[in-house]
N, C-alpha and C positions, 0 to 999 in steps of 0.2 A: 502456537500454530497459526497458519494463515487464517484470516477470519472466515473465509468461505468454507474451510474444512470443518468448522464446527457444525455446519448443517448436515454433514455426512456422519456425525458421531452422536446420535441421540443418547442422552444420559450423561454426557460430559458436563463438567462444570468449569467456570471461568474464574480465574483469580481476580477479585474485585480491585478496582482502582488503578490498574496498570495496563498499558497497551503500547503499541507502536501506531501512532496516528498522525494526522496532519490536519491543519485548518488553513486552506489556501494552498499555495505552491508547496509541493513536496520535493521537487527537483529530481528525485531518484525513480520516478515512475512517469514515463512520458511516451507519447507518440512522436516519432520523427517522420515528417511527411515531406516528400519531394514534389508534391502537387498541392494546390489549395484544398482545404478540407472538403468542400462540396464535390470535388473531383476524385476523391479517394474511392477506388473500386475494389481494392484488395489490400488486406492488412496482414502482415506477418506478426504473429504473436510469440513473444519470448516464452519458451517452454518452462521457464524458471518459476512462474507464479500463476496459479489458477485464479487467485483473487484479482490480480491486475488484469488478467485476460477477461474475467467476467465484467469488471468495471469498464474496460474498453468497449465491450459489446453494449453495455447499458448506455454509456455516453454516446456511442454512435447512434443508437436508436432514439434516445431521449434528449440529448443535448445538441448533437451535430446534425440530426435528421438525415442520416445516410444509412444505406444498407449494403455495406461492402461484404465480400466473402472474406473468410478468415482462414489462415493456414498456420499451423504450428511451425516454429523454426528455432534453431539454436541461436543464442544471442550474439549475432555478428551483424553490425549495422550495414556494412557494405553489401554483404551477400543477401541480407533481408530485403534491402531496397532494390537489388537487382531482380528480385522476384515479385515485389509488391510496391504499391504506391506509398505505403506508410509502414513503419515498424514500431511495435511496442517493445521497449527496453525497460528493465528494472534494475535497481541496485547500482553498483559501480559503473557498469556500462552506460547507464542513463545519466548518472550524476556527473561523471567526468567527461562525457562526450562533448565535443565542440561542434555545435550545430552549424555555426557560421562556416567553419572550415569545411564541413561536410556538404555545405550548400543546401541545407534542409531547414524546415521549420520545426522547432521543438514545442510540442503542445503538452503542457504539464497537466496530468490527469487529476492530481490533487486539487489544483486550482479550478479545473473544469467542474469537478464534483461540487466544490464549495460554491462556485458561481451559480450552479444549477439549483442547489438545495439550501444554501446558507449554513450548512452543517459541516462538522469535521468528517473525515473518513478514517475508519479504523482498519489498518492493514493486517494487524496480527495481535495476539495476546497469549498469555499463559493459560493453558487449559488441560484437562485430562479427566480420566474416569472419576466418578463421584467420591471414591475413597482415597484418592491419590494425595490429597493435601488437607491437613487439619489447620486450625487457626494459627498455630505456631509457624507452620510452613508458609502460610499465606503472609504472615507478618514478615518473615525473613525475605520473601520475594519482594514485598513492597519496600522494605528498607533498602534492599539491594538496588532497586530501581531509583530511589531517591539519591543514593550515594553515586550511582552512575551519572545522574543529571548534574550533580555538584561537580563531578570530575570530568565533564564532557570534553573540555579542551584537551586535557591530558590523554583521554581515550583517542580523540581524533589525531593528535600528534603521534601517538604510538602506532596507530593503524597506518598512518601515512609516512612513517619514518623513512622508508626508502625513497619516498617521493615528496620531498620537503615543499615543492611548489604546490602540492595539493592540500597542505595542512590548513590554510586559511579557509578554503571552500568546505573542507570536512568539519572544521569548527563551526562555521556558520550553519551548516546542514543540521548538526546535532542541536544547536542552540535555537535556531530560528525556523527550520522547516519541519522538524519532527515535534510531535506533541505526545507526551507519554502518560497523560492522565485519562483514565477510562471513567470519565465523569458523566453526569446526566446528559449533557449535550452530545458527547461522543457516542453514548448508547443510543440516542435518538438517531444519529447518523448511521450507526451500525444496523439498527432495526430497519431503517429505510433501505439501506443496501440489500438486506435480506429480502425485503418485499419486492424490490426491483428485480433481483436475481430470480426469485421465484416466478414472477410474472412473465419473464422471458424464457423460463424453463431451463435456467442455467444451474440450478441447484434445487434440492428438495425444499419444500415449503418448511419454513422454520417455526418452531414454537417459541415460547419465551426464552430469553437468555437466562440460564441458571448459574448461580455462583457458589463457590466454596464458602464456608463460614468465615466471616470477617473476625479478626482479633478484637478483643475488648479494648476500647480506647481508654 
């Protein structure tokens, strides 16, 4: 689930050790701005992700020191920038967009978060009701994640098979931009994100992050 959704689901547990995160540039979550950052007055927010939208608001307030208005919008860069000074895009539309061709600046939000905090950002993780996964299921999910990391080039190539020209970027994205370990430093970043979101009223105040039982090593 997206990391911010966990705050809406008291009693849920998180699969330990595994996430979709980043430390520094993530490439697939970015603001595309047609004006300098200090001049941004209106931001179109990709409706595909509450987590990224919340992070955008946090960074505007805490990193960029601006107070723009925000409007939800379907992920289409040209129409978003027709209505706003900057557009939040996530996923493929952000990863494969050519900012130079579009004549805009790409502001990587993973990089902005790490620059501000020194910490990773956790975008998503496996989670569910407290009885949803025992130690054996947790182990299966952890092993699946490790196997996916080992075969990331094959996964990227298969995903981009109709677009061979994108395979190199997709390989680099999975290898260098994403961070899949939910370790202590990632949890520190996650808890800080929750505090920042709560302080701005973007999500309910979060308690401790609770985990499913870990398998015996």
